[in-house]
BAMI-416469 format. One line per field, with one value per residue: x, y, z negated of N, C-alpha, C in turn; residue number from 0. Coordinates in steps of 0.1 Angstrom, whole numbers. Layout:
n.x: [X:...] $
n.y: [Y:...] $
n.z: [Z:...] $
ca.x: [X:...] $
ca.y: [Y:...] $
ca.z: [Z:...] $
c.x: [X:...] $
c.y: [Y:...] $
c.z: [Z:...] $
num: [NUM:...] $
***
This chain:
n.x: [945:976:1000:1015:1051:1077:1105:1127:1118:1116:1143:1153:1140:1152:1178:1201:1204:1210:1234:1251:1250:1261:1287:1295:1294:1308:1330:1341:1341:1324:1305:1275:1252:1257:1259:1233:1219:1231:1222:1194:1193:1201:1179:1158:1167:1165:1137:1130:1137:1161:1172:1177:1198:1210:1216:1235:1255:1262:1275:1299:1335:1349:1364:1353:1326:1329:1338:1316:1298:1308:1303:1275:1271:1277:1255:1233:1241:1241:1216:1212:1225:1230:1242:1254:1279:1295:1317:1313:1323:1323:1303:1314:1316:1291:1276:1285:1279:1252:1223:1211:1206:1224:1231:1244:1230:1205:1195:1194:1175:1153:1149:1131:1114:1132:1143:1120:1115:1139:1138:1115:1122:1143:1129:1109:1119:1148:1150:1139:1152:1178:1184:1195:1221:1230:1230:1253:1274:1271:1285:1271:1248:1256:1262:1239:1212:1194:1166:1159:1169:1153:1129:1135:1143:1172:1200:1214:1243:1245:1219:1191:1190:1200:1187:1171:1159:1148:1154:1138:1148:1139:1147:1132:1116:1105:1072:1042:1047:1040:1049:1044:1021:1032:1064:1075:1053:1045:1042:1055:1034:1020:1032:1037:1034:1011:1028:1051:1043:1041:1047:1064:1055:1066:1060:1065:1065:1040:1033:1007:995:970:949:939:957:980:972:967:993:1008:992:991:1018:1025:1005:969:957:975:975:963:956:956:969:968:986:972:949:919:915:900:909:914:890:883:869:884:882:876:880:910:927:955:982:989:1020:1030:1024:1011:1014:997:1003:997:1014:1046:1063:1056:1064:1092:1094:1087:1107:1130:1155:1166:1169:1154:1131:1123:1095:1076:1047:1024:1041:1047:1068:1072:1084:1094:1099:1107:1084:1088:1078:1074:1071:1043:1018:1021] $
n.y: [-379:-364:-374:-357:-351:-365:-352:-368:-381:-358:-350:-372:-369:-346:-353:-350:-322:-317:-331:-317:-291:-296:-301:-276:-259:-272:-288:-270:-247:-225:-194:-197:-182:-175:-200:-210:-194:-201:-228:-222:-208:-227:-244:-228:-225:-251:-255:-236:-248:-261:-292:-318:-307:-311:-338:-339:-321:-333:-356:-348:-342:-328:-303:-293:-290:-270:-249:-245:-236:-211:-199:-199:-180:-157:-158:-152:-127:-111:-103:-79:-61:-38:-45:-76:-80:-63:-63:-90:-124:-147:-177:-204:-232:-237:-233:-254:-278:-277:-285:-269:-235:-217:-187:-156:-135:-146:-151:-125:-114:-125:-113:-105:-126:-145:-134:-135:-163:-174:-164:-176:-204:-202:-197:-217:-242:-244:-233:-252:-277:-277:-271:-286:-290:-263:-257:-270:-256:-229:-207:-193:-208:-230:-220:-212:-217:-248:-247:-221:-222:-241:-229:-206:-188:-195:-173:-160:-148:-123:-122:-101:-102:-78:-82:-105:-106:-117:-149:-175:-198:-224:-243:-263:-295:-305:-305:-317:-310:-308:-322:-304:-307:-315:-305:-286:-273:-246:-212:-181:-161:-170:-160:-134:-100:-72:-50:-63:-69:-46:-18:13:41:69:101:125:160:180:162:146:115:90:67:47:47:38:12:2:2:-17:-40:-46:-52:-72:-90:-94:-97:-89:-66:-54:-31:5:32:65:95:113:99:80:49:33:39:25:20:45:74:82:104:125:158:173:191:192:177:142:130:107:72:41:8:-20:-54:-87:-107:-115:-125:-112:-86:-91:-97:-73:-54:-68:-75:-50:-19:2:9:22:33:41:58:68:90:98:96:69:59:31:15:-7:-7:6:3:28:38:58:49:59] $
n.z: [-522:-528:-553:-581:-581:-601:-619:-613:-589:-573:-571:-557:-533:-524:-521:-504:-501:-528:-531:-514:-525:-550:-543:-533:-556:-575:-565:-546:-560:-555:-558:-578:-570:-544:-533:-536:-519:-495:-492:-491:-468:-449:-452:-442:-415:-407:-409:-390:-367:-361:-363:-388:-404:-429:-430:-410:-419:-443:-435:-426:-431:-462:-458:-434:-442:-462:-446:-429:-448:-454:-430:-431:-450:-435:-419:-435:-445:-422:-419:-430:-415:-388:-365:-356:-347:-360:-384:-391:-387:-359:-356:-349:-357:-367:-344:-330:-344:-352:-336:-307:-296:-313:-330:-344:-334:-327:-353:-363:-345:-355:-379:-401:-404:-411:-435:-452:-451:-462:-487:-496:-496:-515:-539:-541:-536:-540:-566:-582:-577:-584:-610:-631:-622:-621:-648:-657:-645:-651:-673:-693:-699:-714:-738:-750:-774:-777:-782:-773:-747:-735:-727:-714:-683:-663:-663:-635:-622:-597:-589:-595:-560:-534:-509:-511:-535:-568:-585:-601:-622:-640:-669:-680:-677:-644:-636:-621:-594:-560:-529:-500:-472:-438:-426:-444:-452:-451:-439:-427:-430:-451:-475:-469:-474:-468:-463:-454:-429:-415:-394:-391:-374:-354:-338:-312:-317:-303:-284:-287:-300:-297:-317:-300:-279:-292:-300:-274:-263:-279:-279:-252:-247:-266:-271:-273:-298:-317:-332:-363:-376:-374:-389:-391:-398:-425:-423:-433:-451:-433:-408:-385:-371:-364:-348:-319:-304:-319:-331:-343:-367:-369:-353:-356:-368:-375:-381:-396:-385:-387:-384:-370:-379:-394:-376:-353:-359:-358:-330:-318:-328:-322:-333:-338:-358:-351:-326:-294:-275:-245:-237:-215:-209:-234:-262:-285:-316:-334:-365:-392:-418:-450:-482:-505:-537:-542:-518:-483] $
ca.x: [952:990:1003:1027:1063:1085:1118:1136:1114:1119:1157:1155:1135:1161:1192:1211:1206:1217:1248:1259:1250:1271:1301:1297:1296:1317:1343:1347:1340:1317:1296:1262:1242:1260:1256:1219:1215:1236:1212:1181:1195:1200:1165:1151:1171:1159:1123:1130:1138:1174:1168:1186:1210:1216:1222:1247:1265:1267:1283:1312:1345:1347:1369:1343:1315:1333:1339:1302:1291:1313:1295:1261:1271:1276:1242:1223:1245:1238:1202:1212:1234:1224:1249:1261:1293:1302:1320:1310:1329:1314:1300:1317:1313:1276:1271:1289:1273:1238:1218:1203:1213:1225:1239:1240:1220:1192:1190:1190:1163:1142:1154:1121:1109:1143:1143:1109:1117:1150:1133:1105:1129:1150:1120:1100:1127:1161:1148:1134:1159:1193:1185:1205:1235:1233:1233:1266:1284:1270:1290:1261:1238:1261:1263:1225:1206:1185:1152:1157:1172:1143:1118:1140:1150:1187:1205:1224:1250:1243:1205:1184:1198:1195:1178:1162:1153:1151:1151:1134:1152:1135:1154:1122:1113:1096:1060:1031:1052:1036:1055:1033:1019:1041:1078:1076:1039:1043:1046:1058:1023:1015:1037:1040:1024:1008:1040:1060:1037:1037:1057:1062:1056:1067:1057:1071:1056:1036:1028:998:992:958:948:937:970:989:967:969:1007:1013:985:995:1032:1028:993:957:953:986:972:952:952:965:966:974:988:960:937:914:919:893:912:914:878:880:866:897:879:873:890:919:934:969:987:996:1034:1034:1014:1014:1009:996:1004:991:1024:1060:1070:1053:1074:1105:1093:1087:1120:1140:1169:1171:1163:1145:1128:1117:1086:1071:1033:1019:1050:1049:1077:1068:1095:1089:1108:1101:1078:1093:1069:1082:1063:1029:1017:1019] $
ca.y: [-367:-368:-374:-349:-358:-363:-346:-378:-382:-346:-351:-382:-363:-336:-359:-345:-308:-317:-335:-306:-280:-300:-299:-262:-252:-280:-292:-258:-235:-214:-188:-203:-174:-176:-214:-211:-187:-210:-239:-217:-204:-240:-249:-220:-228:-265:-253:-228:-257:-268:-304:-327:-300:-316:-350:-336:-315:-342:-366:-342:-341:-316:-291:-288:-286:-257:-239:-242:-228:-197:-194:-197:-166:-147:-159:-144:-113:-104:-98:-65:-54:-34:-52:-88:-81:-53:-68:-104:-133:-156:-189:-215:-245:-238:-235:-267:-289:-275:-286:-257:-223:-210:-175:-146:-126:-152:-149:-111:-111:-130:-108:-104:-140:-152:-129:-141:-177:-177:-160:-187:-216:-200:-197:-228:-254:-243:-230:-264:-290:-275:-265:-294:-287:-250:-257:-275:-247:-215:-206:-187:-217:-239:-213:-208:-227:-256:-242:-209:-226:-249:-222:-194:-191:-193:-161:-163:-136:-121:-120:-100:-99:-67:-85:-116:-104:-126:-163:-180:-212:-229:-255:-272:-305:-302:-313:-314:-304:-315:-320:-300:-314:-310:-305:-278:-269:-231:-203:-167:-154:-174:-152:-121:-89:-62:-42:-71:-70:-32:-9:28:48:83:106:138:171:185:151:139:101:86:54:39:46:29:-1:-2:0:-29:-52:-49:-57:-82:-98:-86:-99:-86:-54:-55:-18:16:42:77:105:119:91:72:35:27:46:16:22:59:80:88:116:135:169:173:204:190:165:132:128:93:62:28:-2:-33:-65:-100:-116:-111:-129:-101:-76:-94:-96:-59:-48:-76:-74:-36:-12:12:7:33:30:52:55:80:101:101:87:64:52:21:8:-15:1:3:9:35:45:59:46:70] $
ca.z: [-526:-532:-567:-583:-582:-613:-617:-606:-575:-566:-569:-547:-521:-519:-525:-495:-505:-541:-529:-508:-535:-560:-537:-532:-568:-584:-558:-540:-569:-548:-568:-577:-563:-530:-529:-536:-506:-484:-491:-487:-454:-441:-453:-433:-402:-404:-407:-378:-355:-360:-370:-395:-408:-441:-426:-401:-427:-454:-429:-422:-442:-470:-452:-425:-450:-468:-435:-425:-459:-452:-418:-436:-457:-425:-414:-443:-446:-410:-419:-435:-406:-375:-354:-361:-343:-368:-398:-393:-378:-352:-363:-339:-362:-368:-331:-325:-351:-353:-323:-303:-292:-326:-330:-354:-327:-329:-367:-364:-338:-364:-392:-411:-406:-418:-449:-460:-452:-471:-501:-500:-500:-527:-550:-542:-535:-547:-581:-588:-576:-588:-624:-639:-617:-625:-662:-659:-639:-656:-687:-703:-702:-724:-751:-755:-782:-770:-783:-764:-733:-730:-721:-707:-670:-662:-657:-625:-617:-583:-588:-583:-548:-527:-498:-514:-548:-579:-585:-615:-624:-653:-673:-684:-667:-633:-637:-612:-581:-548:-516:-491:-459:-428:-430:-457:-455:-453:-428:-432:-433:-464:-486:-464:-478:-457:-461:-446:-415:-411:-388:-393:-361:-354:-325:-309:-319:-290:-276:-296:-296:-304:-321:-288:-272:-300:-298:-260:-261:-285:-275:-238:-247:-275:-273:-276:-311:-326:-341:-373:-381:-371:-399:-387:-408:-430:-420:-444:-449:-422:-396:-373:-363:-363:-335:-314:-297:-329:-331:-354:-369:-368:-346:-364:-364:-378:-384:-400:-376:-394:-374:-374:-385:-395:-363:-343:-363:-352:-316:-314:-331:-315:-340:-340:-369:-346:-312:-287:-265:-238:-233:-208:-210:-248:-269:-298:-322:-344:-374:-403:-429:-463:-492:-516:-547:-537:-503:-474] $
c.x: [966:991:1015:1039:1070:1098:1127:1132:1117:1134:1160:1151:1145:1176:1203:1214:1214:1231:1257:1260:1261:1285:1304:1301:1306:1331:1350:1347:1334:1307:1282:1252:1244:1256:1241:1214:1220:1226:1199:1182:1194:1186:1156:1154:1165:1144:1121:1131:1151:1174:1180:1199:1217:1223:1235:1258:1271:1276:1297:1322:1344:1353:1359:1330:1317:1333:1325:1295:1296:1305:1281:1260:1270:1262:1232:1228:1242:1224:1201:1221:1227:1230:1257:1275:1302:1305:1317:1317:1319:1312:1302:1313:1298:1270:1274:1281:1258:1232:1209:1212:1214:1235:1235:1229:1206:1187:1186:1178:1150:1144:1144:1115:1120:1144:1132:1111:1128:1145:1123:1112:1137:1142:1112:1107:1140:1160:1144:1144:1174:1194:1195:1219:1239:1237:1248:1277:1283:1274:1279:1251:1243:1262:1250:1219:1196:1171:1149:1159:1161:1132:1123:1146:1165:1190:1216:1230:1248:1228:1200:1193:1192:1185:1167:1156:1157:1149:1148:1137:1149:1143:1144:1120:1103:1084:1050:1035:1048:1045:1044:1032:1028:1055:1080:1062:1037:1046:1048:1046:1017:1020:1040:1029:1021:1020:1050:1056:1035:1050:1054:1065:1058:1065:1064:1061:1053:1031:1019:995:980:959:947:950:980:985:969:983:1011:1005:989:1009:1033:1015:981:953:964:984:960:947:961:960:974:977:975:948:932:917:912:896:913:902:874:877:878:894:876:884:898:926:949:972:993:1010:1038:1022:1019:1007:1009:994:999:1001:1037:1067:1067:1062:1087:1105:1094:1101:1132:1154:1174:1164:1152:1143:1120:1107:1081:1057:1027:1028:1053:1058:1071:1080:1089:1101:1101:1096:1083:1084:1077:1072:1049:1029:1015:1005] $
c.y: [-372:-366:-364:-357:-355:-356:-356:-380:-370:-346:-361:-376:-353:-340:-352:-330:-308:-321:-324:-294:-283:-298:-284:-256:-259:-283:-279:-246:-223:-207:-194:-195:-175:-190:-216:-205:-195:-221:-234:-213:-216:-245:-241:-223:-242:-263:-245:-237:-264:-281:-311:-320:-306:-330:-348:-331:-325:-353:-361:-342:-328:-303:-284:-283:-272:-246:-235:-234:-213:-191:-191:-183:-155:-146:-150:-129:-105:-98:-84:-57:-50:-40:-64:-88:-71:-59:-82:-113:-141:-169:-201:-228:-247:-240:-249:-279:-289:-276:-274:-245:-214:-198:-165:-136:-132:-150:-134:-107:-116:-126:-109:-118:-147:-147:-135:-156:-181:-175:-171:-199:-214:-202:-210:-241:-253:-240:-242:-276:-289:-271:-273:-291:-273:-249:-261:-265:-232:-215:-202:-198:-227:-233:-209:-220:-235:-251:-230:-213:-234:-242:-210:-197:-188:-180:-164:-151:-135:-119:-110:-96:-87:-70:-95:-116:-113:-140:-167:-195:-216:-242:-266:-283:-301:-311:-308:-307:-313:-312:-316:-308:-308:-311:-298:-273:-254:-224:-189:-160:-158:-165:-138:-111:-81:-54:-50:-71:-56:-25:5:34:63:88:120:149:177:175:142:125:97:71:44:37:37:15:-7:-6:-14:-41:-56:-56:-70:-91:-91:-87:-95:-75:-56:-42:-8:27:55:86:112:112:85:58:28:33:38:18:36:64:87:101:128:146:168:187:203:177:155:130:114:85:49:18:-15:-44:-78:-109:-110:-114:-118:-89:-78:-93:-82:-52:-55:-74:-60:-30:-2:9:18:28:42:49:68:92:105:91:82:56:43:16:1:-5:-4:10:15:42:46:57:59:71] $
c.z: [-531:-547:-569:-585:-596:-609:-609:-591:-567:-562:-558:-533:-515:-522:-516:-499:-519:-540:-524:-518:-546:-555:-537:-545:-577:-577:-552:-548:-563:-559:-567:-569:-548:-525:-527:-522:-494:-481:-486:-472:-445:-441:-443:-418:-398:-401:-394:-365:-353:-369:-377:-400:-419:-438:-418:-410:-437:-448:-425:-434:-449:-465:-442:-432:-456:-458:-430:-436:-458:-440:-422:-443:-446:-419:-422:-445:-434:-410:-424:-427:-393:-363:-359:-357:-351:-382:-400:-382:-370:-360:-354:-344:-363:-354:-326:-331:-353:-339:-319:-300:-304:-324:-341:-347:-328:-343:-368:-356:-346:-378:-403:-414:-414:-433:-458:-462:-462:-486:-505:-504:-513:-539:-552:-542:-544:-562:-588:-588:-580:-603:-633:-635:-622:-640:-665:-654:-644:-670:-697:-707:-713:-738:-757:-763:-774:-770:-774:-749:-727:-722:-713:-693:-671:-657:-648:-620:-602:-580:-599:-571:-540:-516:-503:-528:-559:-577:-600:-616:-638:-656:-677:-673:-657:-635:-626:-599:-570:-536:-506:-479:-449:-433:-444:-461:-458:-440:-434:-437:-447:-476:-482:-470:-466:-454:-452:-431:-409:-405:-391:-379:-363:-340:-324:-311:-305:-280:-284:-290:-304:-308:-309:-280:-279:-298:-284:-258:-266:-281:-260:-238:-255:-278:-278:-290:-321:-335:-350:-377:-376:-381:-397:-400:-412:-428:-433:-442:-438:-409:-383:-364:-362:-349:-329:-307:-306:-329:-344:-355:-366:-361:-356:-359:-367:-381:-389:-391:-384:-383:-379:-381:-386:-382:-353:-346:-356:-337:-311:-316:-324:-320:-342:-352:-364:-331:-306:-276:-258:-233:-227:-210:-224:-255:-283:-304:-333:-352:-385:-414:-442:-473:-503:-525:-542:-522:-495:-469] $
num: [0:1:2:3:4:5:6:7:8:9:10:11:12:13:14:15:16:17:18:19:20:21:22:23:24:25:26:27:28:29:30:31:32:33:34:35:36:37:38:39:40:41:42:43:44:45:46:47:48:49:50:51:52:53:54:55:56:57:58:59:60:61:62:63:64:65:66:67:68:69:70:71:72:73:74:75:76:77:78:79:80:81:82:83:84:85:86:87:88:89:90:91:92:93:94:95:96:97:98:99:100:101:102:103:104:105:106:107:108:109:110:111:112:113:114:115:116:117:118:119:120:121:122:123:124:125:126:127:128:129:130:131:132:133:134:135:136:137:138:139:140:141:142:143:144:145:146:147:148:149:150:151:152:153:154:155:156:157:158:159:160:161:162:163:164:165:166:167:168:169:170:171:172:173:174:175:176:177:178:179:180:181:182:183:184:185:186:187:188:189:190:191:192:193:194:195:196:197:198:199:200:201:202:203:204:205:206:207:208:209:210:211:212:213:214:215:216:217:218:219:220:221:222:223:224:225:226:227:228:229:230:231:232:233:234:235:236:237:238:239:240:241:242:243:244:245:246:247:248:249:250:251:252:253:254:255:256:257:258:259:260:261:262:263:264:265:266:267:268:269:270:271:272:273:274:275:276:277:278:279:280:281:282:283:284:285:286:287:288:289:290:291:292:293:294:295] $
***
């Protein structure tokens, strides 16, 4: 069994990330919240398959590092845009220095996997390895008494973030932190909720769609095991196994489609906010399910 890492060991393990983060917030005076998201974005891209990002970036001169960090901002901002060409510049330096077919379109096609991945690295890695650096650059942390500061998380302007939520940066010494197996030891499904894996489907009035037709459409297109549940309007929670031949007083106009993974959500939507499908002459529209208050 692996032994937990001390603060010093953890800092050594992430020495490249710490060196780059220090440059962003100290040398370039970049906002801490933005710099945290830049590092989390690069961590996700490295885990996604673009290898040795931090080694490549750290070897570049400071002007190039600064320019790449601005492009990283475009990368995470495009996750909240319907069209990466609308309001965002291209990322030529990122395409040049990161090995592989890198583009904003690629990130947007993996929008929900990227969002969960960046959020994960923000809270499991960045929140632990930069606390001492953040103490030096955040004005509020220097004016807080030591007794309070020791146990309270740092307040970082810019969080909670509208896409990535909150970050909990504790100033206390890191204890008992294990480096997981594999590169980072996680996948999107580890932290994805059912809502993260759910699509909201709508149907045309006068063209009733059954459970079986929904299942047939998506399993035929995206794999026989991709559907975990179909919950029609007015269904009970066990609607997946409901008798599709049962009579209904009213046509269902919408449904929730629970999928096997966030990656499948990205494959279905393919970078769009809304996707249209045709099944036996019936239109089915799919978009990401957003849980609001009481569940539908």
